[in-house]
C-alpha positions in Angstrom: 0.0 0.0 0.0 1.2 3.5 -0.9 2.0 5.7 2.1 2.4 9.4 1.9 2.3 12.3 4.4 2.4 16.0 4.3 5.7 16.8 6.0 6.1 20.6 5.8 3.8 23.5 5.3 5.5 26.8 4.5 4.5 29.9 6.5 5.7 33.2 5.1 7.1 35.3 7.9 8.7 38.8 8.3 11.6 37.7 10.4 13.0 34.4 11.5 13.8 35.3 15.0 10.5 37.0 15.8 8.7 34.0 14.3 10.8 31.6 16.5 10.0 33.7 19.6 6.3 33.2 18.9 6.2 29.6 17.8 8.8 28.2 20.1 8.7 30.8 23.0 4.9 31.4 23.1 3.3 28.4 21.6 5.8 25.9 22.9 6.7 24.4 19.5 10.0 22.5 19.2 12.8 23.9 17.0 13.6 21.0 14.6 16.2 22.8 12.4 17.8 26.2 11.9 20.4 26.0 9.1 21.9 29.0 7.3 21.6 29.0 3.5 24.2 31.6 2.7 24.0 31.4 -1.1 20.3 32.5 -0.9 20.7 34.8 2.2 18.1 32.6 3.9 17.8 30.1 6.7 16.0 26.8 6.7 13.9 27.1 9.9 11.6 24.2 10.8 9.4 23.9 13.9 6.8 21.4 15.1 4.1 21.2 17.8 5.0 19.3 20.9 4.6 15.6 20.4 4.3 15.9 16.6 6.1 13.2 14.6 5.4 14.1 11.0 3.8 17.5 10.7 6.2 20.4 10.6 6.1 24.1 9.8 8.8 25.8 7.6 9.2 29.4 8.7 10.0 31.1 5.3 11.2 34.7 5.5 9.6 36.8 2.7 12.3 37.7 0.2 10.3 39.8 -2.3 7.7 42.5 -2.0 5.1 40.1 -3.4 5.9 37.5 -0.7 5.9 40.2 2.0 2.3 41.2 0.9 1.1 37.7 1.8 2.4 37.8 5.4 -0.6 37.2 7.7 -3.0 36.8 4.8 -2.0 33.5 3.2 -5.6 32.3 3.0 -7.4 35.6 2.5 -8.8 35.7 6.1 -9.9 32.0 6.4 -8.5 29.7 9.1 -5.1 28.7 7.7 -3.8 26.0 10.0 -5.4 23.5 12.4 -3.5 22.7 15.6 -4.8 19.5 17.1 -4.5 19.2 20.9 -5.3 16.6 23.5 -6.6 19.4 25.9 -8.0 22.6 24.3 -8.8 24.2 27.7 -5.2 23.7 28.9 -3.7 25.2 25.8 -6.3 28.0 25.6 -5.4 29.1 29.2 -1.7 28.8 28.6 -1.7 30.7 25.3 -4.0 33.5 26.7 -1.6 33.8 29.6 1.2 34.4 27.1 -0.7 37.1 25.2 -2.0 35.0 22.3 -5.1 36.8 20.8 -8.1 34.5 20.5 -10.9 35.7 18.1 -13.2 32.9 19.3 -13.2 31.2 22.7 -13.4 27.4 23.0 -16.8 26.1 21.9 -18.2 22.6 21.8 -19.0 21.5 18.2 -20.1 18.1 16.9 -16.5 17.5 15.6 -14.8 18.6 18.9 -13.9 21.6 21.0 -12.4 24.5 19.0 -11.0 27.9 19.6 -9.6 30.3 17.0 -6.5 32.4 17.5 -4.3 34.7 15.5 -0.6 34.1 15.1 1.8 37.1 15.4 1.2 38.0 11.8 -2.6 37.7 11.8 -3.1 34.3 10.3 -6.0 32.4 11.8 -5.5 29.0 13.5 -8.0 26.6 14.8 -7.0 25.1 18.2 -8.9 21.8 18.0 -9.5 18.9 20.3 -11.3 16.4 18.1 -14.3 14.6 19.4 -13.8 11.4 17.4 -11.6 9.0 19.2 -9.8 8.0 16.0 -8.8 11.6 15.4 -7.4 12.3 18.8 -3.7 12.7 19.3 -1.9 9.5 20.2 1.4 9.1 22.1 2.2 12.8 22.0 2.2 15.4 24.7 
């Protein structure tokens, strides 16, 4: 059987270090890699949520005016990324305590408990604790 996975999603950011401060310092993501790419005047910066084994986020610094125009608006105002959690209330309280702006408080929905927050650039994220047992996080933390 063929097996594939989506390993990286690229998020256009203004600055590597401010993005790392938010994703690692505020959200508690783990820094996977931070490698200079001198020939392109860039860095290869990869982070992942705690407990994640395959999903990773590439923090890609905008290098053109067109790319810079997309910072914070990669999906035109729709929720961009879905951060699954095993405890939405724990993470909601922790993130709020660290200044993360929520545009929607946790709410019970048929598919789970969900809250919506903005990252430091304005992209919308769902913080989601799935209701279906087969969708729940396993073995992470």
